[in-house]
N, CA, C and O atoms as a GROMACS GRO file, in nm:
protein
  364
    1MET      N    1   0.049  -0.101   0.017
    1MET     CA    2   0.001  -0.027  -0.005
    1MET      C    3   0.119   0.136  -0.024
    1MET      O    4   0.144   0.217  -0.114
    2ARG      N    5   0.145   0.123   0.064
    2ARG     CA    6   0.276   0.266   0.081
    2ARG      C    7   0.338   0.303  -0.046
    2ARG      O    8   0.362   0.415  -0.092
    3SER      N    9   0.368   0.147  -0.110
    3SER     CA   10   0.458   0.169  -0.224
    3SER      C   11   0.324   0.226  -0.334
    3SER      O   12   0.335   0.309  -0.424
    4ARG      N   13   0.237   0.171  -0.303
    4ARG     CA   14   0.174   0.262  -0.439
    4ARG      C   15   0.065   0.393  -0.396
    4ARG      O   16  -0.035   0.423  -0.462
    5TYR      N   17   0.104   0.448  -0.292
    5TYR     CA   18   0.067   0.566  -0.240
    5TYR      C   19   0.185   0.639  -0.313
    5TYR      O   20   0.151   0.724  -0.395
    6SER      N   21   0.344   0.613  -0.291
    6SER     CA   22   0.398   0.685  -0.343
    6SER      C   23   0.442   0.722  -0.505
    6SER      O   24   0.497   0.819  -0.558
    7ALA      N   25   0.376   0.555  -0.569
    7ALA     CA   26   0.379   0.568  -0.717
    7ALA      C   27   0.262   0.674  -0.724
    7ALA      O   28   0.286   0.739  -0.826
    8PHE      N   29   0.166   0.715  -0.674
    8PHE     CA   30   0.065   0.768  -0.717
    8PHE      C   31   0.113   0.949  -0.680
    8PHE      O   32   0.076   1.050  -0.740
    9ALA      N   33   0.176   0.942  -0.600
    9ALA     CA   34   0.257   1.095  -0.546
    9ALA      C   35   0.318   1.123  -0.662
    9ALA      O   36   0.300   1.234  -0.712
   10ALA      N   37   0.392   1.038  -0.717
   10ALA     CA   38   0.503   1.035  -0.790
   10ALA      C   39   0.448   1.069  -0.920
   10ALA      O   40   0.493   1.168  -0.977
   11GLY      N   41   0.348   0.989  -0.981
   11GLY     CA   42   0.265   1.006  -1.094
   11GLY      C   43   0.321   0.885  -1.154
   11GLY      O   44   0.362   0.887  -1.271
   12ASP      N   45   0.325   0.767  -1.074
   12ASP     CA   46   0.431   0.687  -1.162
   12ASP      C   47   0.324   0.561  -1.212
   12ASP      O   48   0.297   0.460  -1.146
   13ALA      N   49   0.278   0.593  -1.328
   13ALA     CA   50   0.191   0.470  -1.379
   13ALA      C   51   0.201   0.412  -1.369
   13ALA      O   52   0.131   0.352  -1.287
   14PRO      N   53   0.336   0.324  -1.462
   14PRO     CA   54   0.372   0.225  -1.464
   14PRO      C   55   0.386   0.125  -1.379
   14PRO      O   56   0.378   0.006  -1.408
   15TYR      N   57   0.410   0.176  -1.260
   15TYR     CA   58   0.433   0.072  -1.160
   15TYR      C   59   0.305   0.093  -1.089
   15TYR      O   60   0.318   0.028  -0.985
   16LEU      N   61   0.161   0.162  -1.090
   16LEU     CA   62   0.050   0.146  -1.022
   16LEU      C   63   0.005   0.012  -1.105
   16LEU      O   64  -0.040  -0.090  -1.054
   17LEU      N   65   0.034   0.042  -1.279
   17LEU     CA   66  -0.055  -0.075  -1.369
   17LEU      C   67  -0.018  -0.181  -1.331
   17LEU      O   68  -0.098  -0.273  -1.320
   18ARG      N   69   0.170  -0.202  -1.287
   18ARG     CA   70   0.201  -0.344  -1.258
   18ARG      C   71   0.186  -0.366  -1.178
   18ARG      O   72   0.236  -0.478  -1.165
   19THR      N   73   0.116  -0.316  -1.030
   19THR     CA   74   0.065  -0.385  -0.913
   19THR      C   75  -0.094  -0.357  -0.904
   19THR      O   76  -0.142  -0.291  -0.812
   20TRP      N   77  -0.148  -0.396  -0.975
   20TRP     CA   78  -0.293  -0.354  -1.003
   20TRP      C   79  -0.330  -0.480  -1.033
   20TRP      O   80  -0.277  -0.511  -1.140
   21HIS      N   81  -0.418  -0.599  -0.975
   21HIS     CA   82  -0.483  -0.711  -1.059
   21HIS      C   83  -0.530  -0.687  -1.199
   21HIS      O   84  -0.598  -0.592  -1.236
   22PRO      N   85  -0.484  -0.789  -1.276
   22PRO     CA   86  -0.492  -0.800  -1.416
   22PRO      C   87  -0.689  -0.781  -1.448
   22PRO      O   88  -0.748  -0.739  -1.547
   23ALA      N   89  -0.729  -0.821  -1.348
   23ALA     CA   90  -0.912  -0.834  -1.386
   23ALA      C   91  -0.960  -0.702  -1.370
   23ALA      O   92  -1.045  -0.648  -1.442
   24THR      N   93  -0.896  -0.648  -1.262
   24THR     CA   94  -0.961  -0.504  -1.230
   24THR      C   95  -0.852  -0.398  -1.295
   24THR      O   96  -0.905  -0.288  -1.278
   25ARG      N   97  -0.738  -0.379  -1.354
   25ARG     CA   98  -0.638  -0.287  -1.412
   25ARG      C   99  -0.738  -0.222  -1.506
   25ARG      O  100  -0.831  -0.296  -1.539
   26PRO      N  101  -0.739  -0.111  -1.549
   26PRO     CA  102  -0.793  -0.022  -1.634
   26PRO      C  103  -0.637   0.007  -1.679
   26PRO      O  104  -0.529  -0.007  -1.622
   27ALA      N  105  -0.685   0.065  -1.834
   27ALA     CA  106  -0.608   0.040  -1.968
   27ALA      C  107  -0.524   0.157  -1.941
   27ALA      O  108  -0.435   0.174  -2.025
   28ASP      N  109  -0.527   0.221  -1.870
   28ASP     CA  110  -0.430   0.384  -1.846
   28ASP      C  111  -0.453   0.458  -1.707
   28ASP      O  112  -0.567   0.439  -1.665
   29LEU      N  113  -0.396   0.515  -1.650
   29LEU     CA  114  -0.442   0.626  -1.597
   29LEU      C  115  -0.404   0.793  -1.579
   29LEU      O  116  -0.291   0.837  -1.559
   30ASP      N  117  -0.473   0.836  -1.586
   30ASP     CA  118  -0.461   1.034  -1.562
   30ASP      C  119  -0.450   1.038  -1.428
   30ASP      O  120  -0.516   0.970  -1.350
   31PHE      N  121  -0.366   1.119  -1.399
   31PHE     CA  122  -0.326   1.248  -1.292
   31PHE      C  123  -0.392   1.357  -1.291
   31PHE      O  124  -0.400   1.415  -1.400
   32GLU      N  125  -0.452   1.410  -1.187
   32GLU     CA  126  -0.474   1.587  -1.163
   32GLU      C  127  -0.329   1.639  -1.146
   32GLU      O  128  -0.257   1.614  -1.050
   33PRO      N  129  -0.297   1.716  -1.252
   33PRO     CA  130  -0.179   1.792  -1.246
   33PRO      C  131  -0.168   1.872  -1.107
   33PRO      O  132  -0.063   1.883  -1.043
   34LYS      N  133  -0.250   1.906  -1.084
   34LYS     CA  134  -0.242   1.988  -0.981
   34LYS      C  135  -0.257   1.937  -0.823
   34LYS      O  136  -0.241   2.008  -0.723
   35GLN      N  137  -0.288   1.816  -0.824
   35GLN     CA  138  -0.328   1.738  -0.691
   35GLN      C  139  -0.185   1.706  -0.640
   35GLN      O  140  -0.098   1.655  -0.711
   36ARG      N  141  -0.166   1.746  -0.493
   36ARG     CA  142  -0.052   1.713  -0.437
   36ARG      C  143  -0.093   1.644  -0.314
   36ARG      O  144  -0.153   1.692  -0.218
   37TRP      N  145  -0.038   1.480  -0.336
   37TRP     CA  146  -0.060   1.374  -0.187
   37TRP      C  147   0.023   1.436  -0.105
   37TRP      O  148   0.136   1.472  -0.139
   38THR      N  149  -0.017   1.450  -0.008
   38THR     CA  150   0.073   1.497   0.126
   38THR      C  151   0.117   1.407   0.261
   38THR      O  152   0.203   1.433   0.345
   39ARG      N  153   0.031   1.300   0.251
   39ARG     CA  154  -0.020   1.216   0.401
   39ARG      C  155  -0.054   1.078   0.347
   39ARG      O  156  -0.116   1.060   0.242
   40LEU      N  157  -0.002   0.966   0.440
   40LEU     CA  158  -0.099   0.857   0.420
   40LEU      C  159  -0.072   0.795   0.584
   40LEU      O  160   0.028   0.790   0.654
   41GLU      N  161  -0.221   0.751   0.604
   41GLU     CA  162  -0.264   0.719   0.714
   41GLU      C  163  -0.292   0.541   0.701
   41GLU      O  164  -0.357   0.514   0.600
   42ILE      N  165  -0.254   0.425   0.782
   42ILE     CA  166  -0.292   0.358   0.761
   42ILE      C  167  -0.394   0.312   0.880
   42ILE      O  168  -0.361   0.288   0.996
   43VAL      N  169  -0.512   0.306   0.832
   43VAL     CA  170  -0.595   0.283   0.973
   43VAL      C  171  -0.603   0.138   0.986
   43VAL      O  172  -0.592   0.102   1.104
   44ALA      N  173  -0.618   0.041   0.901
   44ALA     CA  174  -0.638  -0.045   0.953
   44ALA      C  175  -0.585  -0.188   0.881
   44ALA      O  176  -0.486  -0.156   0.816
   45THR      N  177  -0.602  -0.295   0.869
   45THR     CA  178  -0.538  -0.393   0.786
   45THR      C  179  -0.540  -0.555   0.829
   45THR      O  180  -0.510  -0.579   0.946
   46THR      N  181  -0.566  -0.639   0.764
   46THR     CA  182  -0.620  -0.761   0.789
   46THR      C  183  -0.585  -0.843   0.695
   46THR      O  184  -0.596  -0.820   0.575
   47GLY      N  185  -0.532  -0.963   0.757
   47GLY     CA  186  -0.460  -1.023   0.646
   47GLY      C  187  -0.282  -1.008   0.604
   47GLY      O  188  -0.199  -1.024   0.693
   48GLY      N  189  -0.239  -0.977   0.464
   48GLY     CA  190  -0.142  -0.962   0.423
   48GLY      C  191  -0.009  -1.034   0.463
   48GLY      O  192   0.096  -0.981   0.427
   49SER      N  193  -0.004  -1.171   0.548
   49SER     CA  194   0.114  -1.194   0.577
   49SER      C  195   0.159  -1.299   0.516
   49SER      O  196   0.077  -1.363   0.448
   50ALA      N  197   0.306  -1.348   0.522
   50ALA     CA  198   0.352  -1.428   0.426
   50ALA      C  199   0.264  -1.583   0.408
   50ALA      O  200   0.277  -1.674   0.326
   51PHE      N  201   0.181  -1.566   0.512
   51PHE     CA  202   0.089  -1.714   0.546
   51PHE      C  203  -0.090  -1.699   0.471
   51PHE      O  204  -0.176  -1.785   0.455
   52HIS      N  205  -0.087  -1.525   0.432
   52HIS     CA  206  -0.206  -1.477   0.354
   52HIS      C  207  -0.218  -1.549   0.191
   52HIS      O  208  -0.131  -1.596   0.117
   53SER      N  209  -0.345  -1.536   0.178
   53SER     CA  210  -0.344  -1.481   0.024
   53SER      C  211  -0.437  -1.372  -0.015
   53SER      O  212  -0.487  -1.335  -0.121
   54GLU      N  213  -0.444  -1.328   0.119
   54GLU     CA  214  -0.502  -1.164   0.031
   54GLU      C  215  -0.553  -1.126   0.205
   54GLU      O  216  -0.576  -1.192   0.306
   55GLY      N  217  -0.552  -0.973   0.164
   55GLY     CA  218  -0.579  -0.888   0.256
   55GLY      C  219  -0.626  -0.774   0.219
   55GLY      O  220  -0.645  -0.736   0.103
   56THR      N  221  -0.655  -0.688   0.374
   56THR     CA  222  -0.689  -0.509   0.335
   56THR      C  223  -0.640  -0.427   0.406
   56THR      O  224  -0.613  -0.434   0.526
   57VAL      N  225  -0.625  -0.339   0.329
   57VAL     CA  226  -0.569  -0.179   0.425
   57VAL      C  227  -0.693  -0.077   0.385
   57VAL      O  228  -0.749  -0.040   0.282
   58ARG      N  229  -0.704  -0.052   0.522
   58ARG     CA  230  -0.798   0.085   0.502
   58ARG      C  231  -0.679   0.231   0.527
   58ARG      O  232  -0.588   0.242   0.609
   59PHE      N  233  -0.717   0.316   0.435
   59PHE     CA  234  -0.641   0.383   0.471
   59PHE      C  235  -0.707   0.500   0.473
   59PHE      O  236  -0.828   0.493   0.453
   60ARG      N  237  -0.646   0.630   0.497
   60ARG     CA  238  -0.657   0.774   0.434
   60ARG      C  239  -0.538   0.886   0.361
   60ARG      O  240  -0.447   0.954   0.410
   61ALA      N  241  -0.578   0.870   0.254
   61ALA     CA  242  -0.478   0.966   0.160
   61ALA      C  243  -0.520   1.125   0.124
   61ALA      O  244  -0.594   1.176   0.040
   62HIS      N  245  -0.420   1.184   0.253
   62HIS     CA  246  -0.468   1.311   0.247
   62HIS      C  247  -0.361   1.412   0.107
   62HIS      O  248  -0.255   1.377   0.056
   63TYR      N  249  -0.430   1.520   0.085
   63TYR     CA  250  -0.362   1.585  -0.032
   63TYR      C  251  -0.447   1.726  -0.023
   63TYR      O  252  -0.543   1.757   0.048
   64THR      N  253  -0.356   1.816  -0.152
   64THR     CA  254  -0.411   1.939  -0.161
   64THR      C  255  -0.475   1.964  -0.314
   64THR      O  256  -0.415   1.902  -0.402
   65LEU      N  257  -0.553   2.020  -0.343
   65LEU     CA  258  -0.597   2.013  -0.516
   65LEU      C  259  -0.621   2.168  -0.501
   65LEU      O  260  -0.685   2.222  -0.411
   66HIS      N  261  -0.557   2.229  -0.609
   66HIS     CA  262  -0.552   2.388  -0.625
   66HIS      C  263  -0.592   2.459  -0.466
   66HIS      O  264  -0.687   2.528  -0.430
   67GLY      N  265  -0.465   2.404  -0.387
   67GLY     CA  266  -0.488   2.461  -0.253
   67GLY      C  267  -0.558   2.466  -0.183
   67GLY      O  268  -0.569   2.575  -0.127
   68GLU      N  269  -0.630   2.378  -0.148
   68GLU     CA  270  -0.788   2.324  -0.048
   68GLU      C  271  -0.720   2.171  -0.015
   68GLU      O  272  -0.659   2.108  -0.101
   69PRO      N  273  -0.738   2.128   0.108
   69PRO     CA  274  -0.724   2.011   0.154
   69PRO      C  275  -0.850   1.926   0.148
   69PRO      O  276  -0.964   1.958   0.182
   70GLY      N  277  -0.807   1.815   0.098
   70GLY     CA  278  -0.899   1.679   0.079
   70GLY      C  279  -0.848   1.548   0.137
   70GLY      O  280  -0.729   1.563   0.167
   71VAL      N  281  -0.887   1.442   0.160
   71VAL     CA  282  -0.911   1.317   0.198
   71VAL      C  283  -0.975   1.234   0.087
   71VAL      O  284  -1.081   1.251   0.027
   72GLN      N  285  -0.879   1.137   0.076
   72GLN     CA  286  -0.935   0.999  -0.021
   72GLN      C  287  -0.958   0.889   0.111
   72GLN      O  288  -0.865   0.879   0.191
   73GLU      N  289  -1.048   0.831   0.125
   73GLU     CA  290  -1.043   0.734   0.232
   73GLU      C  291  -1.101   0.596   0.182
   73GLU      O  292  -1.210   0.600   0.124
   74GLU      N  293  -1.047   0.492   0.197
   74GLU     CA  294  -1.076   0.373   0.143
   74GLU      C  295  -1.017   0.219   0.166
   74GLU      O  296  -0.903   0.173   0.158
   75ASN      N  297  -1.111   0.176   0.191
   75ASN     CA  298  -1.077  -0.007   0.231
   75ASN      C  299  -1.054  -0.101   0.101
   75ASN      O  300  -1.137  -0.149   0.024
   76SER      N  301  -0.922  -0.111   0.105
   76SER     CA  302  -0.833  -0.184  -0.034
   76SER      C  303  -0.835  -0.309   0.024
   76SER      O  304  -0.835  -0.338   0.143
   77ARG      N  305  -0.840  -0.430  -0.147
   77ARG     CA  306  -0.835  -0.539  -0.097
   77ARG      C  307  -0.687  -0.589  -0.213
   77ARG      O  308  -0.688  -0.564  -0.333
   78PHE      N  309  -0.621  -0.632  -0.173
   78PHE     CA  310  -0.502  -0.739  -0.206
   78PHE      C  311  -0.502  -0.856  -0.205
   78PHE      O  312  -0.515  -0.915  -0.097
   79VAL      N  313  -0.488  -0.924  -0.322
   79VAL     CA  314  -0.467  -1.040  -0.342
   79VAL      C  315  -0.315  -1.084  -0.369
   79VAL      O  316  -0.230  -0.995  -0.372
   80ARG      N  317  -0.278  -1.213  -0.388
   80ARG     CA  318  -0.147  -1.251  -0.464
   80ARG      C  319  -0.170  -1.281  -0.570
   80ARG      O  320  -0.263  -1.356  -0.600
   81ASP      N  321  -0.085  -1.226  -0.656
   81ASP     CA  322  -0.106  -1.280  -0.808
   81ASP      C  323   0.035  -1.324  -0.866
   81ASP      O  324   0.123  -1.240  -0.888
   82GLU      N  325   0.054  -1.471  -0.893
   82GLU     CA  326   0.171  -1.526  -0.941
   82GLU      C  327   0.273  -1.468  -0.834
   82GLU      O  328   0.361  -1.388  -0.867
   83GLY      N  329   0.254  -1.518  -0.696
   83GLY     CA  330   0.346  -1.426  -0.603
   83GLY      C  331   0.342  -1.304  -0.550
   83GLY      O  332   0.379  -1.287  -0.433
   84ALA      N  333   0.309  -1.230  -0.604
   84ALA     CA  334   0.273  -1.101  -0.552
   84ALA      C  335   0.176  -0.996  -0.535
   84ALA      O  336   0.094  -0.970  -0.624
   85TRP      N  337   0.179  -0.940  -0.440
   85TRP     CA  338   0.082  -0.884  -0.364
   85TRP      C  339   0.019  -0.750  -0.488
   85TRP      O  340   0.078  -0.646  -0.514
   86VAL      N  341  -0.100  -0.790  -0.539
   86VAL     CA  342  -0.138  -0.659  -0.665
   86VAL      C  343  -0.287  -0.607  -0.553
   86VAL      O  344  -0.328  -0.651  -0.445
   87TYR      N  345  -0.336  -0.493  -0.648
   87TYR     CA  346  -0.428  -0.441  -0.581
   87TYR      C  347  -0.557  -0.490  -0.671
   87TYR      O  348  -0.557  -0.475  -0.794
   88LEU      N  349  -0.676  -0.555  -0.596
   88LEU     CA  350  -0.764  -0.628  -0.664
   88LEU      C  351  -0.874  -0.487  -0.647
   88LEU      O  352  -0.910  -0.444  -0.757
   89GLY      N  353  -0.927  -0.415  -0.529
   89GLY     CA  354  -1.009  -0.311  -0.548
   89GLY      C  355  -1.056  -0.254  -0.428
   89GLY      O  356  -0.999  -0.295  -0.327
   90GLU      N  357  -1.169  -0.145  -0.409
   90GLU     CA  358  -1.178  -0.105  -0.302
   90GLU      C  359  -1.286  -0.196  -0.249
   90GLU      O  360  -1.350  -0.255  -0.336
   91LEU      N  361  -1.326  -0.225  -0.099
   91LEU     CA  362  -1.443  -0.304  -0.023
   91LEU      C  363  -1.547  -0.263  -0.058
   91LEU      O  364  -1.651  -0.310  -0.012
   0.00000   0.00000   0.00000
């Protein structure tokens, strides 16, 4: 989750698409050029250890857009795909 947040902050679409499950991955990503990601809060997690094949991460991602603060809150589902953790979607 933290690496995907960093990729959003850096505008690294190739990384985000590589870490997105093929069943739910979009063809491409567009970033809002004026949006600045400022902080990530991990609120809760389930699963996700070496012994699990899926897990969830509830987070708050803080940003500014046109000088105004905002928050994206999500409960994300991750699964293993060919041994790697990938984002499946929002619960």
